[in-house]
C-alpha positions as CSV (number, residue, x, y, z in Angstrom):
1,M,-7.9,-2.1,-4.1
2,L,-7.4,-3.2,-8.1
3,A,-7.3,0.5,-10.0
4,T,-6.4,1.2,-13.1
5,A,-3.6,2.9,-14.7
6,N,-5.6,6.2,-15.8
7,E,-7.5,6.6,-12.0
8,V,-4.2,6.6,-10.3
9,L,-2.0,8.7,-12.7
10,A,-4.5,11.5,-13.2
11,H,-4.3,12.3,-9.3
12,A,-0.4,11.8,-9.6
13,R,-0.2,14.6,-12.4
14,A,-2.3,17.0,-11.1
15,N,-0.6,17.0,-7.9
16,R,3.2,16.7,-9.0
17,Y,4.2,13.3,-7.8
18,A,5.0,9.7,-9.4
19,V,3.5,6.6,-8.4
20,P,6.2,3.6,-7.7
21,A,5.9,0.5,-10.5
22,F,7.6,-2.4,-9.5
23,D,8.2,-5.5,-11.2
24,C,7.5,-8.3,-9.1
25,V,7.8,-12.4,-9.2
26,E,6.5,-14.6,-6.4
27,D,4.6,-13.9,-3.1
28,V,7.9,-12.4,-1.5
29,F,7.4,-9.7,-3.4
30,V,4.0,-8.9,-3.8
31,R,4.0,-9.1,-0.1
32,A,6.6,-6.8,0.9
33,V,5.5,-4.2,-1.9
34,L,1.7,-4.0,-0.4
35,E,2.4,-3.8,3.0
36,T,5.2,-1.5,2.5
37,A,2.4,0.4,0.3
38,E,-0.1,-0.1,2.8
39,A,1.6,1.4,5.6
40,C,2.9,4.5,3.6
41,R,-0.6,5.1,2.3
42,S,0.7,5.0,-1.3
43,P,-0.9,4.0,-4.6
44,V,1.6,1.4,-6.3
45,F,2.3,-0.5,-9.8
46,L,2.6,-3.8,-9.6
47,M,3.8,-5.4,-12.6
48,C,5.2,-8.4,-14.5
49,L,8.0,-9.1,-17.1
50,E,6.9,-12.2,-19.5
51,P,10.4,-13.7,-19.2
52,D,9.5,-13.9,-15.3
53,M,5.9,-15.0,-16.1
54,A,7.2,-18.7,-17.5
55,G,5.2,-21.6,-17.2
56,N,2.5,-21.2,-14.6
57,G,3.7,-17.5,-13.6
58,W,0.7,-15.8,-15.3
59,T,-1.8,-17.3,-13.1
60,Y,-0.1,-17.6,-10.0
61,F,0.8,-13.9,-10.3
62,S,-2.2,-12.7,-11.4
63,G,-4.5,-14.6,-9.3
64,L,-2.4,-13.9,-6.1
65,V,-2.3,-10.1,-6.5
66,R,-5.9,-10.1,-7.6
67,A,-6.9,-12.1,-4.7
68,V,-4.7,-9.6,-1.9
69,A,-5.9,-6.3,-3.8
70,Q,-9.4,-6.7,-2.3
71,R,-7.8,-6.7,1.1
72,H,-5.6,-3.6,1.1
73,E,-7.0,-0.2,0.8
74,V,-4.2,1.3,-1.3
75,P,-4.6,1.6,-5.4
76,I,-3.0,-0.8,-7.1
77,V,-2.2,-1.2,-10.5
78,L,-2.2,-5.0,-11.8
79,H,0.5,-4.2,-14.9
80,L,1.7,-5.9,-17.8
81,D,5.1,-4.6,-18.7
82,H,7.1,-4.3,-21.9
83,T,5.0,-6.7,-24.2
84,T,5.5,-6.6,-28.1
85,S,3.0,-8.8,-28.8
86,L,-0.8,-8.1,-29.2
87,E,-2.0,-11.9,-28.2
88,T,-0.1,-11.2,-24.8
89,I,-2.2,-8.4,-24.1
90,R,-5.7,-10.5,-24.8
91,R,-4.0,-13.1,-22.2
92,A,-3.1,-10.3,-19.8
93,I,-6.6,-8.7,-20.0
94,G,-8.2,-12.1,-19.8
95,L,-6.4,-12.7,-16.7
96,G,-7.9,-9.7,-15.1
97,F,-4.7,-6.9,-15.4
98,T,-5.8,-3.7,-15.2
99,S,-3.2,-2.1,-17.4
100,V,-0.8,-3.1,-20.0
101,M,2.2,-1.7,-21.8
102,F,2.8,-2.5,-25.0
103,D,6.1,-1.3,-26.5
104,G,6.9,-0.7,-30.2
105,S,9.7,1.5,-29.5
106,A,12.1,-0.5,-31.6
107,L,9.4,0.6,-34.3
108,P,9.4,3.3,-36.4
109,F,7.2,5.7,-35.7
110,D,3.8,5.1,-38.0
111,E,4.2,1.4,-37.2
112,N,4.6,1.7,-33.4
113,A,1.5,4.5,-33.6
114,R,-0.4,1.8,-35.8
115,Q,0.7,-1.3,-33.4
116,T,0.2,0.7,-30.3
117,R,-3.5,1.8,-31.4
118,L,-4.5,-1.7,-31.8
119,A,-3.3,-2.4,-28.7
120,V,-5.4,0.5,-27.3
121,E,-8.8,-0.6,-29.2
122,I,-7.9,-4.2,-27.6
123,A,-7.7,-3.0,-24.3
124,H,-10.0,-0.2,-24.0
125,R,-13.0,-2.4,-25.0
126,H,-12.4,-3.8,-21.1
127,G,-12.0,-1.0,-19.6
128,V,-7.9,-1.2,-19.1
129,S,-5.6,1.4,-19.5
130,V,-2.6,1.3,-22.0
131,E,1.1,2.3,-21.5
132,A,2.9,3.2,-24.9
133,E,6.5,4.2,-25.7
134,L,8.0,6.7,-27.7
135,G,11.8,6.9,-28.1
136,R,13.6,4.1,-26.7
137,V,15.1,3.3,-23.4
138,G,18.2,1.1,-23.8
139,G,20.1,-0.7,-21.6
140,M,20.6,-4.1,-20.7
141,D,18.0,-7.4,-20.8
142,L,17.3,-9.7,-18.1
143,E,19.8,-12.0,-18.5
144,E,22.5,-9.4,-19.5
145,T,23.3,-10.9,-22.9
146,Q,22.0,-8.3,-25.1
147,S,22.2,-4.3,-24.6
148,T,20.4,-1.6,-26.9
149,D,20.9,2.0,-27.1
150,N,18.9,4.7,-25.9
151,V,17.1,6.9,-29.0
152,L,15.8,10.4,-26.9
153,T,12.1,11.0,-27.2
154,D,11.2,13.8,-29.7
155,P,8.9,16.2,-28.6
156,G,8.0,17.3,-31.6
157,E,6.4,13.9,-32.6
158,V,4.3,13.4,-29.0
159,A,1.4,14.9,-29.4
160,R,0.8,13.5,-33.1
161,F,1.8,10.0,-31.1
162,V,-0.9,10.4,-28.5
163,E,-3.7,11.7,-30.8
164,L,-2.9,9.0,-33.2
165,T,-3.0,5.9,-30.7
166,E,-5.2,7.4,-27.6
167,V,-2.7,6.2,-25.2
168,D,-3.3,6.7,-21.6
169,A,0.2,7.2,-20.6
170,L,3.8,7.3,-22.2
171,A,6.9,6.5,-21.2
172,V,9.7,8.6,-22.3
173,S,13.7,8.6,-23.2
174,I,15.5,11.2,-21.3
175,G,18.8,9.7,-20.7
176,T,17.6,6.2,-18.1
177,S,18.8,2.8,-18.7
178,H,17.7,-0.6,-18.3
179,G,19.4,-2.6,-15.8
180,V,22.2,-1.9,-13.2
181,Y,24.0,1.2,-14.3
182,R,27.8,1.0,-15.4
183,S,27.9,5.0,-14.9
184,L,25.5,7.5,-13.5
185,P,22.8,8.5,-15.9
186,K,22.5,12.6,-16.7
187,L,18.6,12.9,-17.3
188,N,17.6,15.5,-19.9
189,I,15.0,17.7,-17.7
190,E,14.8,20.3,-20.2
191,R,13.8,17.7,-22.7
192,L,11.6,16.6,-20.5
193,K,10.2,19.6,-19.9
194,E,9.4,19.7,-23.4
195,L,7.7,16.6,-23.7
196,N,5.8,17.2,-20.5
197,A,4.2,20.5,-22.1
198,A,3.0,18.5,-25.6
199,S,1.6,15.6,-23.4
200,R,-1.7,15.6,-22.7
201,V,-1.4,12.7,-20.8
202,P,1.0,11.3,-18.2
203,L,4.4,10.9,-18.7
204,V,6.2,7.6,-17.1
205,L,9.7,6.9,-16.7
206,H,11.3,3.3,-17.0
207,G,14.8,2.5,-15.9
208,G,14.5,4.1,-12.9
209,S,16.9,2.1,-10.5
210,G,20.3,3.6,-9.2
211,T,19.6,6.8,-10.8
212,P,20.6,9.5,-8.6
213,E,17.9,11.2,-6.3
214,D,18.0,14.7,-7.0
215,Q,17.8,14.0,-10.7
216,V,14.4,11.4,-10.2
217,R,12.9,14.7,-8.0
218,Q,13.5,16.9,-10.5
219,A,12.2,14.5,-13.4
220,V,8.9,14.0,-10.9
221,Q,8.7,18.0,-10.4
222,H,8.6,17.9,-14.3
223,G,5.9,15.7,-15.3
224,I,7.2,12.2,-14.6
225,C,3.8,10.5,-12.9
226,K,5.3,6.7,-12.7
227,M,8.4,5.3,-12.2
228,N,9.5,1.6,-13.0
229,I,12.0,-0.2,-10.4
230,Y,13.2,-3.3,-10.7
231,A,16.9,-3.7,-10.5
232,D,16.9,-2.1,-7.0
233,C,14.8,-4.5,-5.5
234,R,16.8,-7.1,-6.8
235,I,19.5,-5.9,-5.4
236,A,17.7,-6.0,-2.1
237,M,16.5,-9.4,-2.3
238,R,20.5,-10.4,-2.9
239,K,21.0,-8.5,0.2
240,G,18.7,-10.0,2.3
241,L,19.7,-13.7,1.0
242,E,22.9,-12.9,2.0
243,R,21.7,-11.9,5.3
244,A,19.2,-15.0,5.7
245,V,22.4,-17.4,4.7
246,S,24.8,-16.1,7.2
247,G,22.4,-16.4,9.7
248,L,21.5,-20.0,9.2
249,R,22.4,-22.3,12.3
250,R,20.3,-25.9,11.5
251,P,20.1,-27.6,8.1
252,D,16.2,-27.4,8.3
253,P,15.8,-23.6,8.4
254,L,12.2,-22.2,8.8
255,P,10.7,-20.5,6.1
256,Y,10.7,-17.4,7.3
257,E,14.6,-17.5,8.8
258,V,15.1,-17.7,5.0
259,F,12.6,-15.1,3.1
260,G,11.7,-12.8,6.0
261,P,15.5,-10.7,5.6
262,I,14.4,-11.1,1.9
263,R,11.2,-9.4,2.6
264,E,12.4,-7.1,5.0
265,E,15.1,-5.9,2.9
266,I,12.6,-5.4,-0.5
267,A,10.4,-3.5,2.1
268,K,13.1,-1.2,2.8
269,A,14.2,-0.9,-0.6
270,V,10.4,0.2,-1.8
271,K,10.0,2.6,0.7
272,E,12.6,4.3,0.2
273,K,11.0,4.7,-3.4
274,I,7.6,5.7,-2.3
275,Q,9.6,8.4,-0.2
276,L,11.7,9.8,-3.1
277,L,8.6,10.0,-5.5
278,S,6.6,11.7,-3.0
279,S,3.7,9.3,-3.1
280,E,3.3,8.8,0.8
281,N,0.0,9.9,2.4
282,R,-1.4,10.4,-1.3
283,V,-4.7,7.9,-0.7
């Protein structure tokens, strides 16, 4: 069933677990994530990034998720990940997204707050939740052509930002990065404790792929209620593809021979994240 971020993150914060959030493309990803979440009885975010939605991707992805969500008992949040465009937020809302993220993290504080507030005004009129980012989670872009530095979130800015924007969830920077790590991160858990104490809304961790499990557990214990995951599922996709190719014995393989191993590997990665975040059996 479709749900908003507000509906699932409030329960996660009250019960000290985090909801896994997976950036997805195509039905292979969607099916692997949803069937695994259903089997584990875990709430889940299905997210999309603008570069992955080129052409008809917007319509296909949102239409697929909305069509299959009603067949599942677990709460499913259809979420737009990382946009800097208010027009894109309007488009997502029109297509039935239940949650959006406006990313003004590259802007000065006042401009980030101003534009985030505009996004909130647009989304809340339609009952859609809004996530924002304060500080900046750096790392490589999807094509690995550009890199940005991390800027840790300032605890002294959190309460004011939330008050000014009336945002529903806040992504914070405590040492993770987007993409595949070149060296293991060291999360600033003490900073996270301060951020959680200052925030009246649930906190989100971006760059969850590859982060050491003990650090993830600490982050969840001290306030992280949602963790974004993409690179780990892409790694699983490649592993499944390699399995599929190595097992092909004919020039005209059946679809399940190609897509089956990919879906299995993604499902395995999804289950590991659900268990790591303690979101299993939370429905």
